[in-house]
C-alpha positions in Angstrom: 30.4 4.2 -21.3 31.3 0.5 -21.4 28.9 -1.4 -23.6 28.0 -5.1 -23.0 26.4 -5.7 -26.4 28.4 -3.4 -28.7 31.9 -2.9 -29.9 32.8 0.6 -31.1 35.8 1.9 -33.1 36.4 5.2 -34.8 38.5 5.6 -37.9 38.7 9.2 -39.1 35.1 10.4 -39.7 33.8 6.9 -39.6 32.3 5.4 -36.4 32.1 1.6 -36.5 29.5 0.1 -34.2 29.4 -3.7 -34.0 26.6 -5.7 -32.3 28.3 -8.2 -30.0 25.8 -11.0 -29.1 27.1 -14.0 -31.1 25.5 -16.5 -28.8 22.0 -15.4 -30.1 23.1 -14.5 -33.7 23.1 -10.8 -32.7 19.4 -10.7 -32.2 18.1 -7.5 -30.7 17.4 -7.1 -27.0 16.3 -4.2 -24.7 19.9 -3.7 -23.6 21.2 -3.7 -27.2 18.7 -1.1 -28.3 19.4 1.1 -25.3 23.1 0.9 -25.9 22.6 1.7 -29.6 20.6 4.7 -28.6 23.4 5.8 -26.3 26.2 5.2 -28.8 24.4 7.2 -31.5 23.4 10.0 -29.1 27.1 10.3 -28.1 27.8 11.0 -31.7 24.9 13.5 -32.2 22.7 10.9 -33.9 19.6 8.8 -33.1 19.6 5.3 -34.6 16.0 5.4 -35.6 16.2 8.6 -37.5 19.8 9.2 -38.3 20.8 12.5 -40.0 24.0 10.9 -41.1 24.2 8.0 -43.6 24.7 4.6 -42.0 25.9 1.3 -43.4 25.2 -2.1 -42.0 27.3 -5.2 -42.8 25.9 -8.7 -42.5 27.6 -12.0 -42.4 26.5 -15.6 -41.5 23.0 -16.0 -40.2 20.9 -12.9 -39.7 17.6 -13.5 -38.0 15.1 -10.7 -38.4 15.6 -9.3 -34.9 19.1 -8.3 -36.1 17.9 -7.5 -39.6 15.5 -5.0 -38.0 18.5 -3.0 -37.0 20.2 -3.4 -40.3 17.1 -2.4 -42.2 17.1 0.9 -40.3 20.4 1.8 -41.9 20.7 3.4 -45.3 22.9 0.8 -47.0 23.5 -2.9 -46.3 26.6 -4.9 -47.5 26.4 -8.6 -47.1 29.0 -11.4 -47.3 28.3 -14.0 -50.0 27.6 -16.6 -47.3 25.0 -14.6 -45.5 21.5 -16.1 -44.9 18.5 -14.0 -43.9 15.8 -15.7 -41.9 12.6 -14.9 -40.1 11.6 -17.8 -38.0 9.1 -15.9 -36.0 6.2 -17.4 -37.9 7.4 -20.9 -37.0 8.2 -19.9 -33.5 4.7 -18.5 -32.7 3.0 -16.5 -35.3 4.7 -13.1 -35.1 6.6 -10.9 -37.5 9.3 -8.4 -36.6 8.6 -5.0 -34.9 10.4 -3.0 -37.5 8.5 -4.2 -40.5 10.3 -2.8 -43.6 10.1 -6.0 -45.6 7.1 -5.0 -47.9 9.1 -1.8 -48.8 12.3 -3.7 -49.3 11.0 -6.8 -51.1 7.5 -5.9 -52.3 4.2 -7.3 -50.8 4.2 -10.7 -52.6 7.8 -11.7 -51.9 7.3 -10.5 -48.3 4.2 -12.8 -47.9 6.1 -15.8 -49.4 9.0 -15.1 -47.0 6.8 -14.8 -43.9 4.4 -17.7 -44.8 7.3 -20.2 -45.5 10.0 -19.0 -43.1 12.5 -19.8 -45.8 16.0 -18.5 -45.8 17.1 -15.8 -48.3 20.6 -16.1 -49.6 22.8 -13.1 -50.0 22.5 -13.4 -53.8 18.7 -13.5 -53.6 18.7 -10.5 -51.2 20.8 -8.4 -53.5 18.6 -9.3 -56.5 15.5 -8.4 -54.5 17.0 -5.1 -53.4 17.2 -6.1 -49.7 20.9 -5.4 -49.7 23.1 -3.1 -51.8 26.2 -5.2 -52.4 27.3 -8.8 -51.8 31.1 -9.4 -51.4 33.3 -12.3 -50.4 33.3 -12.7 -46.7 37.1 -12.1 -46.5 36.5 -8.7 -48.1 33.4 -7.6 -46.1 35.2 -5.5 -43.6 37.5 -3.7 -46.1 34.7 -3.1 -48.6 32.4 -1.7 -45.9 35.0 0.6 -44.6 36.0 1.8 -48.0 32.4 2.7 -48.8 31.9 4.4 -45.5 35.1 6.4 -45.9 34.0 7.4 -49.5 30.7 8.6 -48.2 32.3 10.4 -45.2 34.3 12.5 -47.7 31.1 14.0 -49.2 29.6 17.2 -48.0 27.7 16.3 -44.8 25.1 19.1 -45.4 24.3 17.7 -48.8 24.1 14.2 -47.5 21.7 15.2 -44.8 19.2 16.7 -47.2 19.6 13.9 -49.8 18.7 11.4 -47.1 15.8 13.6 -45.8 14.4 13.8 -49.4 14.3 10.0 -49.7 12.8 9.6 -46.2 10.1 12.2 -46.9 9.2 10.4 -50.1 8.7 7.2 -48.1 6.6 8.9 -45.5 4.5 10.4 -48.3 3.8 6.9 -49.5 2.6 5.8 -46.1 5.8 4.3 -44.8 5.6 5.5 -41.2 1.8 4.7 -40.9 2.5 1.2 -42.2 5.3 0.7 -39.7 3.0 1.8 -36.8 0.3 -0.6 -38.0 2.6 -3.5 -38.3 4.0 -2.9 -34.8 0.4 -2.9 -33.5 -0.2 -6.3 -35.2 3.1 -7.6 -33.8 2.1 -6.6 -30.2 -1.2 -8.5 -30.7 0.7 -11.7 -31.3 2.4 -11.6 -27.9 -0.3 -13.4 -25.8 -0.4 -16.2 -28.4 3.4 -16.5 -28.3 3.4 -16.5 -24.5 0.9 -19.4 -24.5 3.1 -21.3 -26.9 6.2 -20.7 -24.9 8.0 -18.8 -27.6 8.0 -15.5 -25.9 8.4 -14.4 -22.3 9.7 -16.3 -19.2 9.2 -19.8 -20.7 11.2 -18.8 -23.8 13.9 -17.2 -21.7 14.3 -20.4 -19.7 15.6 -22.1 -22.8 19.3 -21.9 -23.6 20.1 -19.7 -26.6 21.4 -22.6 -28.6 18.0 -24.4 -28.2 16.0 -21.3 -29.1 18.0 -20.8 -32.3 18.5 -24.4 -33.2 15.7 -24.1 -35.8 18.0 -21.8 -37.8 20.1 -24.8 -38.7 17.1 -26.3 -40.5 16.6 -24.9 -44.0 13.1 -26.3 -44.6 
């Protein structure tokens, strides 16, 4: 299958999947999610509940639509110039559909992040536990592939159950129920966002550069 929003490359046991929507800072879309589903299904995986370990690499701006995809991965490596942002509150009172921030950052930091819409630098993200490693941008590709290859050398049977144990622990703490509740709350914001023109047909009428111009403002 030829993808319109993804680039794929296999190196040994490692499959590299790159989101390819630079015009909107790699924000998610229906097509992107469908293509991710297909790419993982072709490799005996499902992106929302992957039996194999997955690593995301982040560079430059990462709005939370794209971060939603990264957060679903097991490990995240960021370049030292990466900036994480959730402008949904400023755009119209929403938060993201895949709402892992309270688990990644803790409830108080998550509230600060959502209430202010501030950027989080790569160094802050690493300190908070949002990402695993921060490396120079020039080394991001090589560091990510080196880690992926190292993990790929491990026993896949052991990896599968190690991952399952961590996921089951999260579910025992209410992770899945919290995710479902957050998604319900997200859906309830849609009428408000449509009214404000930040979601739906009116929002899509705007050029991507206009929709994302707010990301250039750091306050």
